[in-house]
C-alpha positions in Angstrom: 29.9 -46.4 187.6 29.0 -49.9 186.3 25.2 -49.1 186.9 25.5 -45.8 185.2 27.5 -47.2 182.3 24.8 -49.9 181.7 22.1 -47.4 182.1 23.2 -45.2 179.2 24.1 -48.0 176.9 20.8 -49.9 177.5 18.9 -46.5 177.3 20.6 -45.7 173.8 19.8 -49.3 172.7 16.1 -48.9 173.8 15.7 -45.7 171.9 17.4 -47.0 168.7 15.5 -50.4 168.7 11.9 -48.6 169.1 12.8 -46.4 166.1 13.6 -49.5 163.9 10.6 -51.1 165.4 8.3 -48.4 164.5 9.9 -47.9 161.1 9.5 -51.5 160.0 6.7 -53.0 162.0 4.4 -49.9 162.6 2.7 -48.4 165.5 0.0 -51.0 165.9 2.3 -53.8 166.5 4.4 -51.8 169.0 1.0 -50.7 170.7 0.0 -54.5 170.9 3.5 -55.7 172.4 3.0 -52.6 175.0 -0.7 -53.8 175.7 0.4 -57.5 176.1 3.2 -56.4 178.5 0.7 -54.6 180.7 -1.8 -57.6 180.6 1.1 -59.6 181.8 1.9 -57.4 184.5 -1.6 -57.5 185.7 -1.5 -61.3 186.2 1.8 -60.6 187.9 0.2 -59.0 190.7 0.7 -62.4 192.6 4.5 -61.7 193.1 4.1 -58.1 194.4 6.1 -57.9 197.7 7.8 -61.3 197.7 11.0 -60.1 196.4 11.3 -57.1 198.4 10.5 -59.0 201.6 13.1 -61.7 200.9 15.6 -58.8 200.3 14.9 -57.2 203.6 15.3 -60.7 205.3 18.6 -61.4 203.8 20.4 -58.3 205.0 21.1 -59.6 208.6 22.3 -63.1 207.7 24.5 -61.8 204.9 26.1 -59.3 207.3 26.6 -62.2 209.8 27.9 -64.7 207.3 25.0 -67.1 208.2 25.1 -69.5 205.0 22.5 -72.0 206.4 19.8 -69.2 207.0 20.6 -67.7 203.6 20.1 -71.0 201.9 17.0 -71.6 203.9 15.6 -68.4 203.0 16.3 -68.7 199.2 14.7 -72.1 199.3 11.6 -70.6 200.7 11.7 -67.9 197.9 12.0 -70.7 195.4 8.9 -72.5 196.7 6.8 -69.3 196.9 7.9 -68.3 193.4 7.0 -71.8 191.8 3.6 -71.4 193.4 3.2 -67.8 191.9 4.4 -69.3 188.4 1.8 -72.1 188.6 -0.8 -69.5 189.5 0.5 -67.2 186.5 0.1 -70.0 184.0 -3.5 -70.7 185.0 -4.4 -67.0 185.0 -2.7 -66.5 181.7 -4.7 -69.3 180.1 -7.9 -67.9 181.4 -7.0 -64.4 180.3 -6.0 -65.6 176.7 -9.6 -66.9 176.5 -10.8 -63.3 176.4 -8.3 -62.1 173.7 -10.9 -62.0 170.8 -12.8 -59.4 172.8 -9.9 -57.6 174.3 -8.3 -57.1 170.8 -11.5 -56.7 169.0 -10.5 -53.2 167.5 -7.1 -54.8 166.4 -6.6 -54.9 162.5 -3.6 -57.4 163.0 -4.1 -61.2 162.9 -5.3 -62.5 166.4 -2.2 -64.7 166.6 0.0 -61.8 166.9 -1.6 -60.9 170.3 -1.2 -64.7 171.4 2.3 -64.9 170.2 3.4 -61.7 172.0 1.7 -62.4 175.3 3.1 -66.0 175.1 6.6 -65.0 174.6 6.5 -62.4 177.3 5.0 -64.9 179.6 7.7 -67.4 178.9 10.4 -64.8 179.8 8.5 -64.0 183.0 8.2 -67.6 184.2 11.9 -68.0 183.8 12.2 -65.4 186.5 10.1 -67.4 188.7 11.6 -70.8 188.2 15.2 -70.0 187.4 16.4 -66.3 188.1 14.9 -65.8 191.3 18.2 -66.1 193.2 19.3 -62.8 191.9 17.7 -61.1 194.8 20.7 -62.4 196.8 23.1 -60.3 194.6 21.0 -57.2 195.1 20.7 -57.8 198.9 24.5 -58.3 199.0 25.1 -55.0 197.1 26.6 -56.8 194.0 24.0 -55.6 191.5 26.9 -54.9 189.1 27.2 -58.7 188.7 23.5 -58.8 187.4 24.5 -56.0 185.0 27.4 -58.0 183.8 25.4 -61.1 183.2 21.6 -60.7 182.7 21.5 -57.1 181.3 24.4 -57.6 179.1 22.6 -60.5 177.4 19.5 -58.4 177.1 21.6 -55.6 175.5 22.8 -58.1 172.9 19.2 -59.5 172.2 18.2 -55.7 171.6 20.9 -55.5 168.9 19.9 -59.0 167.4 16.3 -57.9 167.4 17.2 -54.8 165.4 19.0 -56.6 162.8 16.3 -59.3 162.4 13.6 -56.5 161.9 15.8 -54.7 159.5 17.2 -57.5 157.3 15.1 -60.6 157.5 11.6 -61.4 156.3 8.8 -62.0 159.1 10.7 -59.5 161.2 8.2 -59.6 164.0 8.4 -63.4 164.1 12.2 -63.3 164.4 12.0 -60.6 167.1 9.7 -63.1 169.3 12.0 -66.1 168.6 15.0 -64.0 169.7 13.2 -62.7 172.9 12.7 -66.4 174.1 16.4 -67.6 173.0 18.0 -64.6 174.7 15.8 -65.1 177.8 17.3 -68.5 178.2 20.7 -67.5 177.6 20.5 -64.6 180.1 19.1 -67.0 182.7 21.8 -69.3 182.2 24.5 -66.6 182.4 22.9 -65.2 185.6 22.8 -68.5 187.4 26.5 -69.3 186.6 27.4 -65.9 188.2 25.2 -66.7 191.3 26.8 -70.3 191.6 30.3 -68.9 191.4 29.6 -66.1 193.8 27.7 -68.3 196.5 29.0 -71.9 196.1 27.7 -72.6 199.6 24.1 -72.0 198.4 22.1 -75.3 198.7 18.5 -76.5 198.6 17.2 -76.7 202.3 15.6 -80.0 203.4 12.8 -78.2 205.5 9.4 -78.3 204.2 7.5 -75.1 202.8 5.4 -75.2 206.1 8.5 -75.4 208.4 10.3 -72.5 206.4 7.3 -70.4 206.6 6.9 -70.7 210.3 10.6 -70.1 210.8 10.6 -66.9 208.8 7.2 -65.4 209.6 8.5 -61.7 208.7 8.7 -62.7 205.3 5.0 -63.5 205.0 4.0 -60.4 206.9 5.8 -58.0 205.1 4.9 -59.7 201.8 1.2 -59.1 202.6 2.1 -55.4 203.6 4.2 -54.6 200.4 1.7 -56.3 198.1 -0.7 -53.4 198.8 2.1 -50.8 198.3 3.2 -52.5 195.2 -0.4 -52.6 193.6 -0.4 -48.7 193.8 2.8 -48.9 191.5 1.1 -51.3 189.2 -2.1 -49.0 188.9 0.3 -46.0 188.1 2.4 -47.4 185.4 0.5 -50.5 184.0 -3.1 -49.6 183.9 -2.7 -46.5 182.0 -1.9 -48.0 178.6 -5.0 -50.6 179.2 -7.3 -47.8 179.8 -5.9 -45.5 176.9 -6.6 -48.5 174.5 -10.1 -49.0 175.8 -10.8 -45.3 174.9 -8.6 -45.0 171.8 -6.5 -47.4 169.7 -3.3 -49.3 169.7 -1.5 -46.4 167.7 -2.1 -43.9 170.7 -0.8 -46.5 173.1 2.4 -46.6 171.0 2.7 -42.8 170.9 2.1 -42.7 174.6 4.7 -45.5 175.1 7.4 -43.4 173.2 7.0 -40.5 175.8 6.9 -43.0 178.8 10.3 -44.5 177.5 11.8 -41.0 178.0 10.0 -40.7 181.4 11.1 -44.0 182.6 14.6 -43.5 181.3 14.9 -40.3 183.7 13.5 -42.3 186.5 16.0 -45.1 185.9 18.8 -42.5 185.6 18.0 -41.0 189.1 17.8 -44.5 190.7 21.1 -45.4 189.4 22.5 -42.2 190.9 20.9 -42.8 194.2 20.9 -46.6 194.5 24.2 -46.5 196.6 22.5 -44.3 199.2 19.6 -46.7 200.4 21.8 -48.9 202.5 23.5 -46.0 204.3 20.2 -44.8 205.1 19.3 -47.9 206.8 22.6 -47.8 208.9 21.7 -44.3 209.9 18.3 -45.1 211.1 20.0 -48.0 213.1 22.1 -45.7 214.9 19.3 -43.6 216.2 20.9 -40.2 216.1 17.7 -38.0 215.7 19.5 -34.8 214.8 21.7 -36.5 212.2 18.8 -38.5 210.7 16.8 -35.4 210.1 19.7 -33.4 208.9 20.6 -36.1 206.3 16.7 -36.3 205.1 16.9 -32.4 204.5 20.1 -32.6 202.4 19.0 -35.7 200.6 15.7 -34.2 199.9 17.3 -30.9 198.4 19.7 -32.7 196.3 17.0 -34.9 194.9 14.5 -31.9 194.4 17.5 -30.2 192.7 18.1 -32.8 190.1 14.4 -33.4 189.8 13.5 -29.9 188.7 16.6 -30.0 186.3 15.3 -33.2 184.8 11.8 -32.0 184.5 12.9 -28.7 182.7 14.9 -30.4 180.3 12.2 -33.0 179.5 9.8 -30.2 178.9 11.6 -28.2 176.4 13.6 -30.9 174.8 11.0 -33.8 174.4 9.1 -32.3 171.2 12.4 -31.6 169.2 14.0 -35.0 170.3 10.6 -36.9 169.3 10.8 -35.1 166.0 14.1 -35.9 165.3 14.0 -39.7 166.5 10.7 -40.8 165.2 9.2 -37.9 163.2 6.6 -35.1 163.9 3.7 -37.4 163.4 4.5 -39.0 166.7 4.3 -35.9 168.7 1.6 -35.7 171.5 -0.1 -32.1 172.3 1.9 -29.8 174.5 -0.9 -30.1 177.1 -0.2 -33.9 177.4 3.6 -33.4 177.9 2.7 -30.8 180.8 0.8 -33.4 182.6 3.6 -36.0 182.0 6.1 -33.7 183.3 4.1 -33.2 186.4 3.9 -37.0 187.0 7.7 -37.3 186.3 8.3 -34.5 189.0 6.4 -36.2 191.7 7.8 -39.5 190.9 11.3 -38.1 191.1 10.8 -36.1 194.1 9.0 -38.8 196.1 11.8 -41.1 196.6 13.6 -39.4 199.6 10.4 -40.0 201.7 10.1 -43.5 200.3 13.7 -44.5 201.0 13.4 -43.6 204.6 10.0 -45.6 204.9 11.6 -48.7 203.3 14.8 -48.5 205.4 12.5 -48.2 208.5 10.3 -50.9 207.5 7.2 -48.8 207.6 4.7 -50.6 205.3 1.6 -50.7 207.7 -0.4 -48.0 206.0 -2.0 -50.7 203.5 -5.0 -48.4 203.1 -2.9 -45.7 201.3 -1.8 -47.8 198.2 -5.3 -49.2 198.0 -6.6 -45.6 198.1 -4.2 -44.6 195.6 -5.0 -47.3 193.2 -8.8 -46.7 193.5 -8.4 -43.0 193.0 -6.1 -43.6 190.1 -8.2 -46.0 188.0 -11.4 -44.5 189.0 -10.3 -40.9 187.9 -8.5 -42.3 184.9 -11.8 -44.0 183.6 -14.0 -41.0 184.4 -11.8 -38.2 183.1 -10.5 -40.3 180.2 -14.2 -40.6 179.0 -14.5 -36.7 178.8 -10.9 -35.7 177.7 -9.3 -38.8 176.3 -5.5 -39.3 176.9 -5.2 -36.0 179.0 -8.1 -37.1 181.3 -6.4 -40.4 181.9 -3.0 -38.9 182.7 -4.8 -36.4 185.1 -6.3 -39.3 187.0 -2.7 -40.4 187.6 -1.4 -37.0 188.5 -4.4 -36.2 191.1 -3.9 -39.7 192.8 -0.2 -39.0 193.0 -0.8 -35.6 194.7 -3.3 -37.2 197.2 -1.4 -39.9 198.5 2.3 -39.2 197.8 2.2 -35.5 198.1 0.2 -35.3 201.2 -0.1 -38.6 203.1 3.4 -40.3 202.7 5.4 -37.5 204.3 2.9 -37.3 207.3 3.2 -41.0 207.8 7.1 -40.9 207.6 7.4 -37.8 210.0 4.7 -39.0 212.6 5.6 -42.7 212.8 9.2 -42.9 211.6 11.2 -39.8 212.4 8.8 -38.8 215.3 9.0 -35.1 214.3 6.3 -32.5 213.6 5.1 -32.6 209.9 5.3 -28.8 209.7 9.1 -29.2 209.3 8.4 -31.1 206.0 5.8 -28.7 204.8 8.1 -25.6 205.2 10.9 -27.5 203.7 8.8 -28.5 200.5 7.3 -25.1 200.2 10.8 -23.4 200.3 12.1 -25.8 197.6 8.8 -25.5 195.5 8.5 -21.8 195.4 12.2 -21.1 194.7 12.3 -23.9 192.1 9.0 -22.7 190.2 10.3 -19.1 190.2 13.5 -20.3 188.3 11.6 -22.8 186.2 8.9 -20.3 184.8 11.6 -17.4 184.3 13.9 -19.9 182.4 10.8 -21.0 180.2 10.5 -17.4 179.1 14.3 -16.9 178.6 14.7 -19.9 176.3 12.6 -18.1 173.9 15.2 -15.7 173.2 17.6 -18.6 172.3 17.7 -18.3 168.4 18.5 -22.0 167.9 16.2 -24.6 166.2 16.9 -27.9 167.9 14.8 -29.9 165.9 17.1 -29.4 162.8 19.6 -32.1 163.7 20.8 -34.1 166.8 23.9 -31.9 166.9 21.8 -28.8 167.2 19.7 -30.5 169.8 22.8 -31.1 171.9 23.8 -27.7 171.7 20.6 -26.6 172.9 20.7 -29.1 175.8 24.0 -27.5 176.9 22.9 -23.9 176.4 19.9 -24.4 178.6 21.0 -27.0 181.3 24.1 -25.1 182.5 22.8 -21.7 183.2 19.5 -23.3 184.5 21.5 -25.5 187.0 23.8 -22.5 188.0 20.9 -20.2 188.4 18.7 -22.9 190.4 21.6 -23.8 192.7 22.6 -20.3 193.5 18.8 -19.4 194.4 18.6 -22.7 196.4 21.7 -21.9 198.2 20.6 -18.2 198.9 17.4 -19.7 200.6 19.5 -22.2 202.7 18.4 -25.4 200.5 21.5 -27.9 201.3 22.3 -29.6 198.0 26.0 -30.2 198.3 26.7 -32.3 201.3 25.0 -35.7 200.5 27.9 -36.6 198.1 30.3 -36.0 201.0 28.3 -38.4 203.3 27.6 -41.3 201.0 29.5 -42.6 198.1 27.3 -41.9 194.9 28.6 -44.1 191.9 
């Protein structure tokens, strides 16, 4: 409940702050901020895999109450993160030398780019030098303490930034100052919580080399996870940079508005299903193959059911919501929304397979994420040249279909579950055909609802309930008829 509560509050604050940002500072500054963030994520590739590998290694000592091992692992993480931070400082310095060429088309003063990038870099470096211990709270299933400390501070920061932009002169300068200030405040609050929760945590006297040799699995899993995380980076972070290369910062900002909605839905699903992940690990450890496969099917059905509902509402509600939230001038073509909805659907429905892969520690298919990244970037550049924004997004969608839709399920069933892949193919086709029938039928039916959702937020809310309730009932009924199990997962795991 804590995660869900913070999710909704944070989402509302993000939408509100983005509206104020656009209204008072304009699309170009917002596009600049998005691009600077993507550039930072590019040099942040050095971290990919370390945090996840540390979390996996912490599960057993946390369960056993082995305080010495916990301290040693966290010490190793701190040493790794410091090296990464030094690399990032060097890489950021080199990258900033190319800003006059990267932001050549920008009409704003060049110092805006340097200031935006510098502030984001400062906040990121705090995570490496000070905030890295939060992985201990996540591994110990105490994420709510991160919500209370760090994310609460970030929420207050958004409110302060909105006030500064709206009422103070040089609003963007104040936005940057507050970003730095609250990053420090949030870091202090988080570390106080960690110190109170784990008073036994201390710095190990072992050297970096000794710790690395003592915990070799961290290095092995980090290398494997690095390649898997690259695909995620290519999917989410390279698109805005390619869009900027072919268009303008304004188009990047428009794309960012839609992606805020898409990422909000993905975060919502993550908040709903996060509590299940640990249970899947325990289930796999028990080794009951019948039970493992049964839970997979039930979890897949429930996630598929919720994914289709989310995609349907995003498809019909995004245009009126954007019109009310920002104005009709911020709308993208319907064809762009269609592609984004397809990307959203695959990203939502993929996580059942990936939850099992992570729980089983199956990361050895490093060629798959490399292929996904190459296909994604290559197709986005090629198709973007001919079709602009839609071509770039089609490159993302095609790469997802090839790797996530085809390879990942085969890899899980063949190497993880030791079952025939045809089981998954039949399961997926059954869900896809029934869901698409209801989806397309409902798209036709909503044309007969004589309500204009773009008139007001009240009418949009009415339209939301009028569409989601019958759609969910009909979809659930059809899935039940075709024996799609969507009701048993809440009985097996506590979803909160």
